[in-house]
C-alpha positions as CSV (number, residue, x, y, z in Angstrom):
1,M,175.2,129.4,88.4
2,S,175.0,127.5,91.7
3,I,177.3,124.7,92.7
4,T,176.0,122.2,95.2
5,H,178.3,120.9,97.9
6,P,177.3,117.9,100.1
7,T,178.4,119.6,103.3
8,P,179.3,123.2,104.2
9,L,182.9,122.1,105.2
10,E,183.4,120.5,101.7
11,G,182.1,123.7,100.2
12,I,184.4,125.8,102.2
13,D,187.5,123.7,101.4
14,H,186.5,123.7,97.7
15,I,186.4,127.5,97.6
16,L,189.6,127.9,99.6
17,A,191.5,125.5,97.2
18,D,190.6,127.9,94.3
19,L,191.8,131.1,96.0
20,P,194.6,133.1,94.2
21,D,198.2,132.6,95.3
22,G,199.3,134.6,98.3
23,W,196.3,133.8,100.6
24,V,197.1,132.5,104.1
25,I,194.9,129.5,105.0
26,G,194.8,127.6,108.3
27,W,192.6,125.0,109.9
28,W,191.5,124.1,113.4
29,D,189.1,121.1,113.5
30,E,186.2,122.4,111.3
31,G,187.3,126.0,111.5
32,R,189.2,127.7,108.7
33,L,191.3,130.9,109.0
34,V,191.6,132.8,105.7
35,I,193.7,135.9,105.3
36,G,194.1,137.7,102.0
37,P,194.4,141.3,100.7
38,S,190.7,141.9,101.3
39,G,190.7,140.9,105.0
40,A,190.9,138.2,107.6
41,F,188.1,135.7,108.2
42,V,187.3,132.8,110.4
43,L,184.9,130.4,108.8
44,T,182.8,127.6,110.4
45,P,180.4,125.3,108.7
46,G,176.8,125.8,109.6
47,Q,174.5,122.8,109.9
48,L,171.3,122.7,112.0
49,D,172.4,125.0,114.9
50,L,173.6,128.2,113.2
51,G,173.8,129.9,116.6
52,A,176.3,127.4,118.0
53,A,178.4,127.6,114.7
54,A,178.3,131.4,115.0
55,D,179.5,131.3,118.6
56,R,182.3,129.0,117.6
57,A,183.3,131.3,114.7
58,Q,183.3,134.3,117.0
59,W,185.3,132.5,119.7
60,L,187.9,131.5,117.1
61,A,188.1,135.1,115.7
62,Q,188.7,136.5,119.2
63,H,191.2,133.8,120.1
64,T,193.1,134.4,116.8
65,R,193.2,138.2,117.4
66,S,194.7,137.7,120.9
67,Q,197.3,135.2,119.5
68,L,198.2,137.7,116.8
69,A,198.5,140.5,119.4
70,R,201.2,138.6,121.1
71,H,203.4,139.1,118.1
72,L,202.2,142.2,116.2
73,S,201.5,145.8,117.1
74,W,198.8,146.0,114.5
75,V,196.2,143.2,114.3
76,P,193.7,143.0,111.5
77,F,190.0,142.8,112.3
78,I,188.9,139.2,111.8
79,D,185.4,138.6,110.4
80,A,183.6,135.6,111.9
81,A,181.3,133.8,109.4
82,V,179.2,130.7,109.3
83,V,179.0,129.0,105.9
84,S,175.8,127.2,104.9
85,V,174.9,125.1,101.9
86,V,171.3,126.4,102.0
87,D,170.1,130.0,102.1
88,P,170.1,130.8,105.8
89,P,166.8,131.2,107.5
90,I,166.0,134.4,109.3
91,Q,167.7,134.0,112.6
92,P,167.6,136.0,115.8
93,A,170.9,137.9,116.3
94,V,173.9,135.5,116.1
95,A,177.5,136.2,116.8
96,A,178.7,135.9,113.1
97,I,177.5,136.6,109.6
98,V,175.8,133.7,107.9
99,V,176.8,133.3,104.2
100,P,175.7,130.7,101.7
101,V,178.6,128.7,100.3
102,D,177.7,130.0,96.8
103,L,178.6,133.5,97.9
104,L,181.7,132.6,100.0
105,S,184.2,133.5,97.2
106,E,182.7,136.9,96.8
107,L,182.9,137.5,100.6
108,L,186.5,136.6,100.7
109,I,187.8,138.2,97.5
110,E,185.8,141.3,96.7
111,G,186.6,144.6,98.4
112,N,189.4,147.0,98.6
113,P,192.8,145.7,99.7
114,V,193.2,146.2,103.5
115,I,196.2,143.9,104.2
116,E,199.4,144.6,102.4
117,P,201.6,141.8,100.9
118,T,204.3,142.3,103.5
119,A,201.7,141.9,106.3
120,L,200.4,138.8,104.6
121,A,203.9,137.4,104.6
122,V,204.3,138.0,108.3
123,L,200.9,136.4,109.1
124,A,201.8,133.4,106.9
125,T,205.1,133.0,108.8
126,L,203.4,133.2,112.2
127,L,200.9,130.5,111.1
128,G,203.6,128.3,109.6
129,Q,205.7,128.5,112.7
130,G,202.8,127.4,114.9
131,E,202.6,130.8,116.7
132,L,198.8,130.9,116.4
133,H,197.9,128.3,119.1
134,G,195.5,125.8,117.7
135,W,195.7,126.7,114.0
136,R,197.6,124.6,111.5
137,E,198.8,125.8,108.1
138,G,196.8,124.8,105.0
139,S,193.4,123.1,105.1
140,A,192.8,119.8,106.7
141,T,192.1,118.3,103.3
142,S,195.2,119.9,101.6
143,D,197.6,117.6,103.4
144,V,195.9,114.4,102.1
145,K,197.8,113.0,99.1
146,I,197.4,109.6,97.6
147,D,199.7,108.4,94.9
148,L,198.4,105.3,93.2
149,C,200.6,105.6,90.2
150,E,203.9,103.9,91.2
151,P,204.9,102.0,94.3
152,Q,207.7,103.6,96.3
153,P,211.0,101.7,96.5
154,N,211.6,99.8,99.7
155,A,207.9,100.4,100.7
156,P,206.6,97.7,103.0
157,R,204.5,95.2,101.2
158,G,201.7,92.9,102.5
159,A,202.7,89.8,104.4
160,H,203.2,86.6,102.4
161,L,202.2,83.3,103.9
């Protein structure tokens, strides 16, 4: 079964929202940092220029490793990936793997555990404390909340004439 997402970034965020508890997720503009038992990944959305998106993913991965190295003696390898909503065309060598959004979940989840829960907790703490320069905790869309059910007491109301 294939799920169609209007943009690669919406597809990425949809997949990340469904990850099991305990995964560490961060965002930096359109980049996503994803760390779980099966590894650490930097994801960028791929549009027309997959090469530029791959370069951005690779730069973010290297930057993140150097930020982690400031705090840890052991730094996990960080896979750089470009996520596309269409099957990627055959490209000359690019700086990151290119994965269709329909296979992103398998890329992130499948595989033997390589990062222990205690290490995940340390990584989550570093991200949450802002120690990974540029990255913010969660996904850019996870912080958006709209409550249309009940007005809040003392909330400002529109001006009356």
